[in-house]
N, C-alpha and C positions, 0 to 999 in steps of 0.2 A: 658129366651127369648133371641134369638140371636140379636146382634146389627147389623142390616142390613142397608146398605146405601139406600138413596132414590131411586137410580137407580136400585138397586136389587129389591126393593119393586115394582117399576114400571114395570120391566121386568118380575116379577112374576105375578102381577095382570093383566098386559096388555102385554102378551108375543108376541114377533115379530116372524113371520114365522112359526107359529105352524101348524102342519098338515102333509100331505103326498103328494109327487109329483108322479103323475101317470107316468109310463114309465121313472122313474129316471135313469140317466146314472150311478149313483153310490149310494150304500146303505151301511152304516156302523152301526153295531149294537153291543153295549157293555153293560156290567152290567147284572144284574139279578133281577127280581122282588122278588125272594126269599131273596136276600141280601139287598133289600130295594131301590136300584137305578137301573134304566135301561134307555138307550137312543138309539133311532134309528134315524139316520141322513140320509136325502135324498139330493142328489146333481143333478143339471142339468148343463151340461157342453157343451159349444160351441166347437165342434170338431176342427174347424179351428184355433181358438185362444187359446184353452185349458183354457178358462176363465169360471169361475163358474157364470152362469147367474141366478141361483136360488138355494136356500137352505132352507129346511124345516126340522122340527124335531117332534118327538113324545117322550115324556119323562114321566117316572113313577118315582116320587121322591119328594123331599122337595122343598121349595121355591128356595133354592140356585141351585138345579139341573135344575129347569125350567129356572131360570134367566141366568144361565151359558150357557145352550143350546141355549137360545134365543140370548145371546150376541155372541156366536160362529157364528151363522148364519149371523148376521150383520157384523161381522169382515171379513168373507171370501167371501161374495157376491161381485162380481166384480174383485176378484183376480184370477190370474192364479192358476191352481192346485198346481204347485210347490211353488208359493208364499204363498198359503194358508197353506201349510205344515210347514211354518216357524212360524205360530201362536203357541205360547206356552200356557200352562195353566196359567202362570202368566199374559200373555197378556189378557186372558179372565177375570181374576180377576181384573186387572187394569181397563179394559173397564167399569166394573161395579162399579168402585170407591172403590174396595176392597171387600173381602169376610172374614167372620170370619175364623180364622185359622182352627177351627173345621170343616169347610165346604169346605176346599180347594180341597178335593177329588172330588167335583162336577166339578170343572174346569179341573181336570185331566181326568175325564170321558169324557168331551167334546173333549179334545185333542186326546184321544184314539179313540173316534168315528170318528173323522176326518181322522186319520191315517188309520183306517180300511176301511173307505169309499174310500179313494184314492187308497188303495191297490186293492179294488174291481174294481175301475174304470180302473186301469192299468192292471188288470188281474194277479196281483202278489199274492204270498202267503201272508196271513194275518200277521200283526205284531206279533212278538213272545214275547211281553212284559209279557204275562201271562203264558208263558211256563217256565219250570224249576221245582224246588222242591217247593211244596206247603208248605208255612210257617204258614199262617193263615187259618185254616180249616173252621172257622166260615164264612169267606168272600171269600175263595178261592184265596188268594193272594200269588203269588210266590216270591221266593228270587230274581228273575230277576226284577220283578216289583218294589220291595222294593229298590234294589240297584239303579235302574234308578231314582226313586224319590229322593233318597238321593243325588245322583250326580247332578241332574238338579236343585234341590231346596235347596241345602246346608243344609239338615236336620241333626240335632244333637241329638235328643232324640227319644225314642220310642213313646212318645206322639205326636211328630211332624209327625212321620211316620204314625200314626193312622189318623191324620188330613188329610194327603195327599193320603192315600191308603185304609183306614179303617182297615188295618191289626192291630190286637191287640185290636180292639174295641168291641170284643165279650166277650168270656170267659177269655181272657187275658193270656191263657196258653202259647201263642207263644211269649210273650214279651221278655223273656230271649234270645230267638233266634234272635229276631229283634235287640236287643241291641248288640248281637255279630256281626250281619251283619253291623250295623252302625259303630262299632269299626273297622272292617276290611276295609270297604269302605273308611272311613275317613283317616285311617292310610295309605292306598295306595295313596290317594290324597295328603296327607301331605308329603309323601315320594317323590312324583313326584315334588311338588313345592319346596321342600327343595333342590333339585338337581340344581336349577337355580341360579348360582352365577353370579357375575358381568361379568366375562370373562370365556369362556369355551375353553378347549382344544378340538381337534377333537374327541379324544376318549371319553371325557365327553359328548360332544354333541351327538355323536352316541348312547351312552348308555342311555342318557336321552330320546332321540327320541324313541328308542326301548321300554323303560319303559312306556312312555305315550301311545304309540300305543297299547301295550299289556294290560295296566291296565285301561285306560280311553276310548280310541277310539273304540277298538274292542268290548268291552262289550256293548256299546251303539248301535253299528251297528248290533250286534247279536240279540238284542231284536227285531229288525225289520226283522230278517231272512237274514241279510247281513253279510259281513265280509271284512277284509282288510289285506293285507300282505305287510310288509315293504321289498322292493326289494333292495334299495341301498341309500346311502347318499354320495353325491358328492359335497363337499364344503357346500354351502347353499342350494343346490338342493336336495330335498327329493323325491325319486321315490317310489310310492306305487302301488299296484295292488288290485283293488276291487274284491271281491270274493262273492260266493253264490248269493243271490238275488240282490246284488248291481250291478252285471255284466250286468243285463238286465234292470236296473232301468233308467227311463228317467231323474232322478235327479242325475245321476252319477257326472256330473260337479259340482252340488251344494254340493254333499258329499265331493268331493275333496277340494273345497273351505272351507268347514267347518273343515276338517282335518287341512288345512293350517292355519286357524284362531286359532285353538287350539294350534298348535305347535308354532305359533308366540307368543301367549300369555304366554306359559309355558317354551319356550326354547329361541327363538330369533326372533326379528322382521324381520330379514334378510332372514329367511327361505322361500323357494318357494316349493310348493308341486306339483308334476306332476304325471300323470298316466302312468304307464309303462307296 
């Protein structure tokens, strides 16, 4: 028996915003009934303010899937589309007072449905988190999705990857490959952090910025169909150019700020990122 919080139980037994929105402005559908979990998210958006005025869902899945979907709709209603995209799977779990680790993939599914719905609303290509080489054939989970889960949630073991993505939760044949991806992803992250000394020369700073852009920032953007190129580093000013789907994205300014936040965290608080 899973150790559910009272809020998870309440949102499962008395779900909020369940149903369908007629003539929805955005629809996001993820998962598969064959794999055990599926979610369809409907959004109504005020065109003048870009604010989500209503959100409803239809879910096929366990108590955690229903509660997570319900929590997601409560979290995003009233937010602008861009602010809604800042909601993470951990935000969904926290809103519910926590989820069993084995059920964190339900909150991830909610986040993915939101990203898919927003892409649908903006007329963009759907997020590419599930593209790439399929690692888990039982649940159709790609290497890109596994790497993203590792980076965003600081996962360390194959069991944790299963909790967040379901990969490895079937026959288990893919677990050695999952462990290899974990080692590679965490080694790249450790290498990046190890580069940050107390004081950097210009050459060290440039090398570190290049490494972070290539190993941490670009892979995350590419899961959404976007990309970024480092153009120049002039003192503490970092000039980048957004590529692919990022060039037409209404969230371009937010993406630049997110890149700046990551570089400030891992390189220097003095860095400023500009689009060039």
